PDB file with one MODEL, atoms N, CA, C and O in Angstrom:
MODEL        1
ATOM      1  N   MET A   1     -38.531  29.825-215.074  1.00  0.00           N
ATOM      2  CA  MET A   1     -37.981  31.086-215.611  1.00  0.00           C
ATOM      3  C   MET A   1     -39.062  32.184-214.755  1.00  0.00           C
ATOM      4  O   MET A   1     -38.744  33.360-214.575  1.00  0.00           O
ATOM      5  N   ASN A   2     -40.353  31.612-214.276  1.00  0.00           N
ATOM      6  CA  ASN A   2     -41.188  32.605-213.940  1.00  0.00           C
ATOM      7  C   ASN A   2     -40.641  32.993-212.504  1.00  0.00           C
ATOM      8  O   ASN A   2     -40.582  34.154-212.100  1.00  0.00           O
ATOM      9  N   GLY A   3     -40.257  31.899-211.798  1.00  0.00           N
ATOM     10  CA  GLY A   3     -39.982  32.206-210.194  1.00  0.00           C
ATOM     11  C   GLY A   3     -38.776  32.839-210.328  1.00  0.00           C
ATOM     12  O   GLY A   3     -38.634  33.784-209.552  1.00  0.00           O
ATOM     13  N   GLY A   4     -37.798  32.600-211.120  1.00  0.00           N
ATOM     14  CA  GLY A   4     -36.559  33.604-211.099  1.00  0.00           C
ATOM     15  C   GLY A   4     -36.735  34.764-211.569  1.00  0.00           C
ATOM     16  O   GLY A   4     -35.913  35.587-211.166  1.00  0.00           O
ATOM     17  N   LEU A   5     -37.718  35.238-212.470  1.00  0.00           N
ATOM     18  CA  LEU A   5     -38.220  36.519-212.869  1.00  0.00           C
ATOM     19  C   LEU A   5     -38.831  37.216-211.561  1.00  0.00           C
ATOM     20  O   LEU A   5     -38.464  38.344-211.234  1.00  0.00           O
ATOM     21  N   THR A   6     -39.603  36.627-210.966  1.00  0.00           N
ATOM     22  CA  THR A   6     -40.256  36.979-209.517  1.00  0.00           C
ATOM     23  C   THR A   6     -39.137  37.421-208.548  1.00  0.00           C
ATOM     24  O   THR A   6     -39.141  38.509-207.972  1.00  0.00           O
ATOM     25  N   ILE A   7     -38.308  36.604-208.437  1.00  0.00           N
ATOM     26  CA  ILE A   7     -37.075  37.005-207.378  1.00  0.00           C
ATOM     27  C   ILE A   7     -36.630  38.107-207.958  1.00  0.00           C
ATOM     28  O   ILE A   7     -36.790  39.157-207.336  1.00  0.00           O
ATOM     29  N   PHE A   8     -36.077  38.137-209.061  1.00  0.00           N
ATOM     30  CA  PHE A   8     -35.392  39.237-209.714  1.00  0.00           C
ATOM     31  C   PHE A   8     -36.218  40.620-209.593  1.00  0.00           C
ATOM     32  O   PHE A   8     -35.643  41.679-209.342  1.00  0.00           O
ATOM     33  N   GLY A   9     -37.521  40.533-209.779  1.00  0.00           N
ATOM     34  CA  GLY A   9     -38.256  41.710-209.620  1.00  0.00           C
ATOM     35  C   GLY A   9     -38.392  42.051-208.088  1.00  0.00           C
ATOM     36  O   GLY A   9     -38.384  43.245-207.791  1.00  0.00           O
ATOM     37  N   ALA A  10     -38.500  41.223-207.208  1.00  0.00           N
ATOM     38  CA  ALA A  10     -38.479  41.725-205.910  1.00  0.00           C
ATOM     39  C   ALA A  10     -37.153  42.286-205.384  1.00  0.00           C
ATOM     40  O   ALA A  10     -37.046  43.192-204.557  1.00  0.00           O
ATOM     41  N   ALA A  11     -36.153  41.612-205.987  1.00  0.00           N
ATOM     42  CA  ALA A  11     -34.804  42.234-205.720  1.00  0.00           C
ATOM     43  C   ALA A  11     -34.401  43.649-206.434  1.00  0.00           C
ATOM     44  O   ALA A  11     -33.496  44.381-206.035  1.00  0.00           O
ATOM     45  N   ALA A  12     -35.248  43.903-207.572  1.00  0.00           N
ATOM     46  CA  ALA A  12     -35.108  45.142-208.174  1.00  0.00           C
ATOM     47  C   ALA A  12     -35.845  46.350-207.269  1.00  0.00           C
ATOM     48  O   ALA A  12     -35.384  47.431-206.904  1.00  0.00           O
ATOM     49  N   VAL A  13     -37.000  45.828-207.076  1.00  0.00           N
ATOM     50  CA  VAL A  13     -37.982  47.021-206.304  1.00  0.00           C
ATOM     51  C   VAL A  13     -37.910  47.254-204.789  1.00  0.00           C
ATOM     52  O   VAL A  13     -38.510  48.178-204.240  1.00  0.00           O
ATOM     53  N   ALA A  14     -37.119  46.337-204.127  1.00  0.00           N
ATOM     54  CA  ALA A  14     -36.813  46.358-202.807  1.00  0.00           C
ATOM     55  C   ALA A  14     -36.002  47.583-202.448  1.00  0.00           C
ATOM     56  O   ALA A  14     -36.256  48.548-201.728  1.00  0.00           O
ATOM     57  N   PRO A  15     -34.859  47.218-203.231  1.00  0.00           N
ATOM     58  CA  PRO A  15     -33.802  48.746-202.835  1.00  0.00           C
ATOM     59  C   PRO A  15     -34.280  50.044-203.472  1.00  0.00           C
ATOM     60  O   PRO A  15     -33.754  51.086-203.080  1.00  0.00           O
ATOM     61  N   MET A  16     -35.161  50.090-204.351  1.00  0.00           N
ATOM     62  CA  MET A  16     -35.966  51.192-205.010  1.00  0.00           C
ATOM     63  C   MET A  16     -36.601  51.869-203.828  1.00  0.00           C
ATOM     64  O   MET A  16     -36.426  53.032-203.463  1.00  0.00           O
ATOM     65  N   LEU A  17     -37.488  50.802-203.207  1.00  0.00           N
ATOM     66  CA  LEU A  17     -38.221  51.452-202.039  1.00  0.00           C
ATOM     67  C   LEU A  17     -37.428  51.788-200.903  1.00  0.00           C
ATOM     68  O   LEU A  17     -37.784  52.714-200.174  1.00  0.00           O
ATOM     69  N   THR A  18     -36.360  51.117-200.668  1.00  0.00           N
ATOM     70  CA  THR A  18     -35.318  51.488-199.586  1.00  0.00           C
ATOM     71  C   THR A  18     -34.733  52.860-199.686  1.00  0.00           C
ATOM     72  O   THR A  18     -34.716  53.705-198.791  1.00  0.00           O
ATOM     73  N   PHE A  19     -34.162  52.987-201.132  1.00  0.00           N
ATOM     74  CA  PHE A  19     -33.463  54.307-201.135  1.00  0.00           C
ATOM     75  C   PHE A  19     -34.024  55.519-201.508  1.00  0.00           C
ATOM     76  O   PHE A  19     -33.382  56.565-201.611  1.00  0.00           O
ATOM     77  N   TYR A  20     -35.643  55.350-201.786  1.00  0.00           N
ATOM     78  CA  TYR A  20     -36.211  56.364-202.188  1.00  0.00           C
ATOM     79  C   TYR A  20     -36.448  57.841-201.278  1.00  0.00           C
ATOM     80  O   TYR A  20     -36.586  58.993-201.690  1.00  0.00           O
ATOM     81  N   GLU A  21     -36.434  57.362-200.057  1.00  0.00           N
ATOM     82  CA  GLU A  21     -36.563  58.516-198.856  1.00  0.00           C
ATOM     83  C   GLU A  21     -35.110  59.069-198.721  1.00  0.00           C
ATOM     84  O   GLU A  21     -34.918  60.276-198.867  1.00  0.00           O
ATOM     85  N   PRO A  22     -33.930  58.087-198.405  1.00  0.00           N
ATOM     86  CA  PRO A  22     -32.755  58.818-198.001  1.00  0.00           C
ATOM     87  C   PRO A  22     -32.002  59.371-199.364  1.00  0.00           C
ATOM     88  O   PRO A  22     -30.948  60.004-199.303  1.00  0.00           O
ATOM     89  N   GLU A  23     -32.642  59.069-200.538  1.00  0.00           N
ATOM     90  CA  GLU A  23     -31.766  59.743-201.776  1.00  0.00           C
ATOM     91  C   GLU A  23     -31.570  61.166-201.570  1.00  0.00           C
ATOM     92  O   GLU A  23     -30.619  61.687-202.153  1.00  0.00           O
ATOM     93  N   ARG A  24     -32.409  61.963-200.743  1.00  0.00           N
ATOM     94  CA  ARG A  24     -32.233  63.269-200.542  1.00  0.00           C
ATOM     95  C   ARG A  24     -31.043  63.704-199.819  1.00  0.00           C
ATOM     96  O   ARG A  24     -30.526  64.812-199.961  1.00  0.00           O
ATOM     97  N   CYS A  25     -30.559  62.621-198.900  1.00  0.00           N
ATOM     98  CA  CYS A  25     -29.416  62.786-198.123  1.00  0.00           C
ATOM     99  C   CYS A  25     -28.212  62.919-198.716  1.00  0.00           C
ATOM    100  O   CYS A  25     -27.334  63.626-198.223  1.00  0.00           O
ATOM    101  N   GLY A  26     -28.045  62.189-199.934  1.00  0.00           N
ATOM    102  CA  GLY A  26     -26.682  62.280-200.707  1.00  0.00           C
ATOM    103  C   GLY A  26     -26.696  61.374-202.141  1.00  0.00           C
ATOM    104  O   GLY A  26     -27.524  60.639-202.679  1.00  0.00           O
ATOM    105  N   GLY A  27     -25.467  61.783-202.429  1.00  0.00           N
ATOM    106  CA  GLY A  27     -25.187  61.118-203.906  1.00  0.00           C
ATOM    107  C   GLY A  27     -25.316  59.721-203.992  1.00  0.00           C
ATOM    108  O   GLY A  27     -25.939  59.158-204.892  1.00  0.00           O
ATOM    109  N   ASP A  28     -24.574  58.995-202.813  1.00  0.00           N
ATOM    110  CA  ASP A  28     -24.669  57.342-202.867  1.00  0.00           C
ATOM    111  C   ASP A  28     -25.958  56.799-203.027  1.00  0.00           C
ATOM    112  O   ASP A  28     -26.234  55.847-203.756  1.00  0.00           O
ATOM    113  N   PHE A  29     -26.919  57.587-202.155  1.00  0.00           N
ATOM    114  CA  PHE A  29     -28.354  56.912-202.217  1.00  0.00           C
ATOM    115  C   PHE A  29     -29.028  57.179-203.561  1.00  0.00           C
ATOM    116  O   PHE A  29     -29.868  56.421-204.046  1.00  0.00           O
ATOM    117  N   MET A  30     -28.587  58.346-204.148  1.00  0.00           N
ATOM    118  CA  MET A  30     -29.305  58.953-205.436  1.00  0.00           C
ATOM    119  C   MET A  30     -28.769  57.650-206.680  1.00  0.00           C
ATOM    120  O   MET A  30     -29.537  57.081-207.456  1.00  0.00           O
ATOM    121  N   VAL A  31     -27.528  57.460-206.591  1.00  0.00           N
ATOM    122  CA  VAL A  31     -26.923  56.352-207.513  1.00  0.00           C
ATOM    123  C   VAL A  31     -27.710  55.124-207.297  1.00  0.00           C
ATOM    124  O   VAL A  31     -28.219  54.484-208.217  1.00  0.00           O
ATOM    125  N   ALA A  32     -27.796  54.796-205.964  1.00  0.00           N
ATOM    126  CA  ALA A  32     -28.342  53.411-205.572  1.00  0.00           C
ATOM    127  C   ALA A  32     -29.946  53.309-206.179  1.00  0.00           C
ATOM    128  O   ALA A  32     -30.436  52.325-206.732  1.00  0.00           O
ATOM    129  N   PHE A  33     -30.533  54.468-205.941  1.00  0.00           N
ATOM    130  CA  PHE A  33     -32.106  54.709-206.565  1.00  0.00           C
ATOM    131  C   PHE A  33     -32.022  54.746-207.975  1.00  0.00           C
ATOM    132  O   PHE A  33     -32.942  54.158-208.544  1.00  0.00           O
ATOM    133  N   ALA A  34     -31.119  55.307-208.733  1.00  0.00           N
ATOM    134  CA  ALA A  34     -31.084  55.062-210.059  1.00  0.00           C
ATOM    135  C   ALA A  34     -30.988  53.723-210.706  1.00  0.00           C
ATOM    136  O   ALA A  34     -31.718  53.274-211.590  1.00  0.00           O
ATOM    137  N   GLY A  35     -29.735  53.029-209.989  1.00  0.00           N
ATOM    138  CA  GLY A  35     -29.389  51.852-210.244  1.00  0.00           C
ATOM    139  C   GLY A  35     -30.608  50.715-210.278  1.00  0.00           C
ATOM    140  O   GLY A  35     -30.736  49.919-211.208  1.00  0.00           O
ATOM    141  N   ALA A  36     -31.642  50.777-208.902  1.00  0.00           N
ATOM    142  CA  ALA A  36     -32.702  50.054-208.720  1.00  0.00           C
ATOM    143  C   ALA A  36     -33.766  50.486-209.737  1.00  0.00           C
ATOM    144  O   ALA A  36     -34.555  49.632-210.142  1.00  0.00           O
ATOM    145  N   ARG A  37     -33.846  51.754-210.181  1.00  0.00           N
ATOM    146  CA  ARG A  37     -34.859  51.902-210.952  1.00  0.00           C
ATOM    147  C   ARG A  37     -34.577  51.429-212.503  1.00  0.00           C
ATOM    148  O   ARG A  37     -35.517  51.234-213.273  1.00  0.00           O
ATOM    149  N   PHE A  38     -33.164  51.257-212.906  1.00  0.00           N
ATOM    150  CA  PHE A  38     -32.632  50.769-213.954  1.00  0.00           C
ATOM    151  C   PHE A  38     -33.114  49.023-213.930  1.00  0.00           C
ATOM    152  O   PHE A  38     -33.763  48.497-214.835  1.00  0.00           O
ATOM    153  N   ALA A  39     -32.735  48.471-212.961  1.00  0.00           N
ATOM    154  CA  ALA A  39     -32.837  47.173-212.712  1.00  0.00           C
ATOM    155  C   ALA A  39     -34.490  46.805-212.591  1.00  0.00           C
ATOM    156  O   ALA A  39     -34.864  45.676-212.911  1.00  0.00           O
ATOM    157  N   SER A  40     -35.307  47.665-212.186  1.00  0.00           N
ATOM    158  CA  SER A  40     -36.692  47.297-212.249  1.00  0.00           C
ATOM    159  C   SER A  40     -37.118  47.588-213.882  1.00  0.00           C
ATOM    160  O   SER A  40     -38.175  47.143-214.329  1.00  0.00           O
ATOM    161  N   SER A  41     -36.424  48.173-214.494  1.00  0.00           N
ATOM    162  CA  SER A  41     -36.699  48.571-215.793  1.00  0.00           C
ATOM    163  C   SER A  41     -36.718  47.439-216.675  1.00  0.00           C
ATOM    164  O   SER A  41     -37.652  47.088-217.397  1.00  0.00           O
ATOM    165  N   VAL A  42     -35.376  46.801-216.519  1.00  0.00           N
ATOM    166  CA  VAL A  42     -34.862  45.249-217.104  1.00  0.00           C
ATOM    167  C   VAL A  42     -35.923  44.165-216.680  1.00  0.00           C
ATOM    168  O   VAL A  42     -36.313  43.312-217.478  1.00  0.00           O
ATOM    169  N   HIS A  43     -36.349  44.243-215.433  1.00  0.00           N
ATOM    170  CA  HIS A  43     -37.385  43.340-214.992  1.00  0.00           C
ATOM    171  C   HIS A  43     -38.531  43.492-215.799  1.00  0.00           C
ATOM    172  O   HIS A  43     -38.900  42.509-216.442  1.00  0.00           O
ATOM    173  N   ARG A  44     -39.345  44.863-215.905  1.00  0.00           N
ATOM    174  CA  ARG A  44     -40.285  44.997-216.463  1.00  0.00           C
ATOM    175  C   ARG A  44     -40.502  44.493-218.071  1.00  0.00           C
ATOM    176  O   ARG A  44     -41.445  43.872-218.563  1.00  0.00           O
ATOM    177  N   SER A  45     -39.404  44.946-218.620  1.00  0.00           N
ATOM    178  CA  SER A  45     -39.075  44.449-220.003  1.00  0.00           C
ATOM    179  C   SER A  45     -39.168  42.884-220.290  1.00  0.00           C
ATOM    180  O   SER A  45     -39.744  42.294-221.204  1.00  0.00           O
ATOM    181  N   LEU A  46     -38.335  42.342-219.096  1.00  0.00           N
ATOM    182  CA  LEU A  46     -38.400  40.808-219.380  1.00  0.00           C
ATOM    183  C   LEU A  46     -39.778  40.130-219.150  1.00  0.00           C
ATOM    184  O   LEU A  46     -40.241  39.178-219.779  1.00  0.00           O
ATOM    185  N   ALA A  47     -40.310  40.779-218.174  1.00  0.00           N
ATOM    186  CA  ALA A  47     -41.799  40.334-217.929  1.00  0.00           C
ATOM    187  C   ALA A  47     -42.592  40.577-219.043  1.00  0.00           C
ATOM    188  O   ALA A  47     -43.613  39.889-219.043  1.00  0.00           O
ATOM    189  N   GLY A  48     -42.465  41.330-220.001  1.00  0.00           N
ATOM    190  CA  GLY A  48     -43.280  41.529-221.270  1.00  0.00           C
ATOM    191  C   GLY A  48     -44.003  42.725-220.990  1.00  0.00           C
ATOM    192  O   GLY A  48     -44.894  42.986-221.798  1.00  0.00           O
ATOM    193  N   THR A  49     -43.814  43.617-219.921  1.00  0.00           N
ATOM    194  CA  THR A  49     -44.470  44.588-219.954  1.00  0.00           C
ATOM    195  C   THR A  49     -43.378  46.009-220.379  1.00  0.00           C
ATOM    196  O   THR A  49     -42.965  46.807-219.538  1.00  0.00           O
ATOM    197  N   TRP A  50     -43.101  46.059-221.684  1.00  0.00           N
ATOM    198  CA  TRP A  50     -41.938  46.859-221.915  1.00  0.00           C
ATOM    199  C   TRP A  50     -42.366  48.195-221.929  1.00  0.00           C
ATOM    200  O   TRP A  50     -41.427  48.969-221.744  1.00  0.00           O
ATOM    201  N   PRO A  51     -43.892  48.952-222.143  1.00  0.00           N
ATOM    202  CA  PRO A  51     -43.964  50.150-221.644  1.00  0.00           C
ATOM    203  C   PRO A  51     -43.619  50.786-220.358  1.00  0.00           C
ATOM    204  O   PRO A  51     -43.103  51.893-220.200  1.00  0.00           O
ATOM    205  N   PHE A  52     -44.022  49.820-219.348  1.00  0.00           N
ATOM    206  CA  PHE A  52     -43.746  50.213-218.068  1.00  0.00           C
ATOM    207  C   PHE A  52     -42.127  50.265-217.815  1.00  0.00           C
ATOM    208  O   PHE A  52     -41.636  51.125-217.084  1.00  0.00           O
ATOM    209  N   GLY A  53     -41.288  49.207-218.525  1.00  0.00           N
ATOM    210  CA  GLY A  53     -39.770  49.361-218.823  1.00  0.00           C
ATOM    211  C   GLY A  53     -39.376  50.530-219.341  1.00  0.00           C
ATOM    212  O   GLY A  53     -38.358  50.954-218.794  1.00  0.00           O
ATOM    213  N   VAL A  54     -39.874  51.323-220.336  1.00  0.00           N
ATOM    214  CA  VAL A  54     -39.505  52.326-220.822  1.00  0.00           C
ATOM    215  C   VAL A  54     -39.631  53.516-219.870  1.00  0.00           C
ATOM    216  O   VAL A  54     -38.751  54.377-219.865  1.00  0.00           O
ATOM    217  N   ILE A  55     -40.748  53.599-219.023  1.00  0.00           N
ATOM    218  CA  ILE A  55     -40.897  54.331-217.998  1.00  0.00           C
ATOM    219  C   ILE A  55     -39.708  54.603-216.887  1.00  0.00           C
ATOM    220  O   ILE A  55     -39.133  55.640-216.556  1.00  0.00           O
ATOM    221  N   GLU A  56     -39.563  53.013-216.380  1.00  0.00           N
ATOM    222  CA  GLU A  56     -38.598  53.035-215.277  1.00  0.00           C
ATOM    223  C   GLU A  56     -37.452  53.538-215.820  1.00  0.00           C
ATOM    224  O   GLU A  56     -36.843  54.398-215.184  1.00  0.00           O
ATOM    225  N   VAL A  57     -36.942  53.073-217.137  1.00  0.00           N
ATOM    226  CA  VAL A  57     -35.493  53.723-217.540  1.00  0.00           C
ATOM    227  C   VAL A  57     -35.604  55.215-217.559  1.00  0.00           C
ATOM    228  O   VAL A  57     -34.617  55.859-217.204  1.00  0.00           O
ATOM    229  N   VAL A  58     -36.529  55.749-217.877  1.00  0.00           N
ATOM    230  CA  VAL A  58     -36.706  57.357-217.865  1.00  0.00           C
ATOM    231  C   VAL A  58     -36.465  57.813-216.444  1.00  0.00           C
ATOM    232  O   VAL A  58     -35.670  58.705-216.148  1.00  0.00           O
ATOM    233  N   TRP A  59     -37.196  57.149-215.603  1.00  0.00           N
ATOM    234  CA  TRP A  59     -37.195  57.683-214.106  1.00  0.00           C
ATOM    235  C   TRP A  59     -35.530  57.461-213.579  1.00  0.00           C
ATOM    236  O   TRP A  59     -34.983  58.193-212.754  1.00  0.00           O
ATOM    237  N   ALA A  60     -34.927  56.363-214.211  1.00  0.00           N
ATOM    238  CA  ALA A  60     -33.649  56.100-213.760  1.00  0.00           C
ATOM    239  C   ALA A  60     -32.664  57.253-214.357  1.00  0.00           C
ATOM    240  O   ALA A  60     -31.654  57.680-213.799  1.00  0.00           O
ATOM    241  N   GLY A  61     -33.160  57.637-215.551  1.00  0.00           N
ATOM    242  CA  GLY A  61     -32.337  58.844-216.113  1.00  0.00           C
ATOM    243  C   GLY A  61     -32.618  59.892-215.140  1.00  0.00           C
ATOM    244  O   GLY A  61     -31.596  60.372-214.650  1.00  0.00           O
ATOM    245  N   VAL A  62     -33.602  60.328-214.767  1.00  0.00           N
ATOM    246  CA  VAL A  62     -33.948  61.505-213.973  1.00  0.00           C
ATOM    247  C   VAL A  62     -33.117  61.386-212.635  1.00  0.00           C
ATOM    248  O   VAL A  62     -32.435  62.296-212.164  1.00  0.00           O
ATOM    249  N   ALA A  63     -33.239  60.421-212.221  1.00  0.00           N
ATOM    250  CA  ALA A  63     -32.358  60.168-210.786  1.00  0.00           C
ATOM    251  C   ALA A  63     -31.091  60.403-211.102  1.00  0.00           C
ATOM    252  O   ALA A  63     -30.469  61.177-210.375  1.00  0.00           O
ATOM    253  N   ALA A  64     -30.414  59.786-212.264  1.00  0.00           N
ATOM    254  CA  ALA A  64     -29.015  59.916-212.456  1.00  0.00           C
ATOM    255  C   ALA A  64     -28.675  61.496-212.851  1.00  0.00           C
ATOM    256  O   ALA A  64     -27.575  61.911-212.486  1.00  0.00           O
ATOM    257  N   ARG A  65     -29.434  62.280-213.478  1.00  0.00           N
ATOM    258  CA  ARG A  65     -29.278  63.447-213.658  1.00  0.00           C
ATOM    259  C   ARG A  65     -29.136  64.327-212.283  1.00  0.00           C
ATOM    260  O   ARG A  65     -28.248  65.104-211.932  1.00  0.00           O
ATOM    261  N   ARG A  66     -30.204  63.960-211.713  1.00  0.00           N
ATOM    262  CA  ARG A  66     -30.415  64.604-210.051  1.00  0.00           C
ATOM    263  C   ARG A  66     -28.901  64.464-209.484  1.00  0.00           C
ATOM    264  O   ARG A  66     -28.295  65.433-209.029  1.00  0.00           O
ATOM    265  N   TRP A  67     -28.365  63.184-209.556  1.00  0.00           N
ATOM    266  CA  TRP A  67     -27.278  62.792-208.758  1.00  0.00           C
ATOM    267  C   TRP A  67     -26.021  63.705-209.471  1.00  0.00           C
ATOM    268  O   TRP A  67     -25.215  64.331-208.783  1.00  0.00           O
ATOM    269  N   ALA A  68     -25.992  63.681-210.779  1.00  0.00           N
ATOM    270  CA  ALA A  68     -24.906  64.516-211.286  1.00  0.00           C
ATOM    271  C   ALA A  68     -25.269  65.870-211.383  1.00  0.00           C
ATOM    272  O   ALA A  68     -24.286  66.532-211.715  1.00  0.00           O
ATOM    273  N   THR A  69     -26.370  66.616-211.216  1.00  0.00           N
ATOM    274  CA  THR A  69     -26.561  68.068-210.800  1.00  0.00           C
ATOM    275  C   THR A  69     -26.083  68.190-209.113  1.00  0.00           C
ATOM    276  O   THR A  69     -25.369  69.133-208.771  1.00  0.00           O
ATOM    277  N   ALA A  70     -26.417  67.439-208.383  1.00  0.00           N
ATOM    278  CA  ALA A  70     -26.228  67.512-206.949  1.00  0.00           C
ATOM    279  C   ALA A  70     -24.463  67.566-206.775  1.00  0.00           C
ATOM    280  O   ALA A  70     -23.907  68.247-205.914  1.00  0.00           O
ATOM    281  N   LYS A  71     -23.838  66.817-207.647  1.00  0.00           N
ATOM    282  CA  LYS A  71     -22.331  66.630-207.460  1.00  0.00           C
ATOM    283  C   LYS A  71     -21.792  67.887-208.215  1.00  0.00           C
ATOM    284  O   LYS A  71     -20.709  68.318-207.821  1.00  0.00           O
ATOM    285  N   THR A  72     -22.360  68.481-209.172  1.00  0.00           N
ATOM    286  CA  THR A  72     -21.691  69.503-209.635  1.00  0.00           C
ATOM    287  C   THR A  72     -21.847  70.747-208.838  1.00  0.00           C
ATOM    288  O   THR A  72     -20.954  71.571-208.641  1.00  0.00           O
ATOM    289  N   VAL A  73     -23.180  70.812-208.356  1.00  0.00           N
ATOM    290  CA  VAL A  73     -23.485  72.059-207.284  1.00  0.00           C
ATOM    291  C   VAL A  73     -22.394  71.910-206.123  1.00  0.00           C
ATOM    292  O   VAL A  73     -21.700  72.870-205.788  1.00  0.00           O
ATOM    293  N   ALA A  74     -22.276  70.549-205.482  1.00  0.00           N
ATOM    294  CA  ALA A  74     -21.503  70.516-204.366  1.00  0.00           C
ATOM    295  C   ALA A  74     -19.807  70.622-204.751  1.00  0.00           C
ATOM    296  O   ALA A  74     -18.971  70.900-203.892  1.00  0.00           O
ATOM    297  N   ALA A  75     -19.510  70.387-206.000  1.00  0.00           N
ATOM    298  CA  ALA A  75     -18.073  70.657-206.307  1.00  0.00           C
ATOM    299  C   ALA A  75     -17.871  72.237-206.377  1.00  0.00           C
ATOM    300  O   ALA A  75     -16.850  72.813-206.004  1.00  0.00           O
ATOM    301  N   THR A  76     -18.984  72.839-206.904  1.00  0.00           N
ATOM    302  CA  THR A  76     -18.659  74.235-207.200  1.00  0.00           C
ATOM    303  C   THR A  76     -18.621  74.961-205.838  1.00  0.00           C
ATOM    304  O   THR A  76     -17.837  75.857-205.524  1.00  0.00           O
ATOM    305  N   ALA A  77     -19.630  74.406-205.062  1.00  0.00           N
ATOM    306  CA  ALA A  77     -19.811  75.332-203.654  1.00  0.00           C
ATOM    307  C   ALA A  77     -18.348  74.994-202.864  1.00  0.00           C
ATOM    308  O   ALA A  77     -17.829  75.889-202.197  1.00  0.00           O
ATOM    309  N   GLN A  78     -17.696  73.639-202.973  1.00  0.00           N
ATOM    310  CA  GLN A  78     -16.521  73.434-202.348  1.00  0.00           C
ATOM    311  C   GLN A  78     -15.484  74.196-202.762  1.00  0.00           C
ATOM    312  O   GLN A  78     -14.685  74.630-201.933  1.00  0.00           O
ATOM    313  N   ALA A  79     -15.356  74.458-204.082  1.00  0.00           N
ATOM    314  CA  ALA A  79     -14.298  75.226-204.802  1.00  0.00           C
ATOM    315  C   ALA A  79     -14.481  76.783-204.344  1.00  0.00           C
ATOM    316  O   ALA A  79     -13.557  77.576-204.525  1.00  0.00           O
ATOM    317  N   ARG A  80     -15.631  77.162-203.783  1.00  0.00           N
ATOM    318  CA  ARG A  80     -15.715  78.753-203.593  1.00  0.00           C
ATOM    319  C   ARG A  80     -15.262  78.845-202.148  1.00  0.00           C
ATOM    320  O   ARG A  80     -14.910  79.951-201.736  1.00  0.00           O
ATOM    321  N   VAL A  81     -15.232  77.702-201.263  1.00  0.00           N
ATOM    322  CA  VAL A  81     -14.858  77.879-199.911  1.00  0.00           C
ATOM    323  C   VAL A  81     -13.297  78.102-199.745  1.00  0.00           C
ATOM    324  O   VAL A  81     -12.506  77.317-200.269  1.00  0.00           O
ATOM    325  N   PRO A  82     -12.841  79.274-198.948  1.00  0.00           N
ATOM    326  CA  PRO A  82     -11.699  79.731-199.127  1.00  0.00           C
ATOM    327  C   PRO A  82     -10.669  78.791-198.281  1.00  0.00           C
ATOM    328  O   PRO A  82      -9.462  79.034-198.291  1.00  0.00           O
TER     329      PRO A  82
ENDMDL
END
């Protein structure tokens, strides 16, 4: 299980690092970043470091909220264009 957990952890963290910078470019990257944060939270909880898992899930929520806010702002701006 330990080897599988390590692989899962690497698979969770690699996309988080990959999508961190381009998340500023658009919604798809924000959703991917939030998903990677959530996967990292699951990994940390399974690894027995649940306090870090809680922090990761909070960060996933922050990223998801940023995505929802950006989506709302974009829809509002598009609705105002004649």
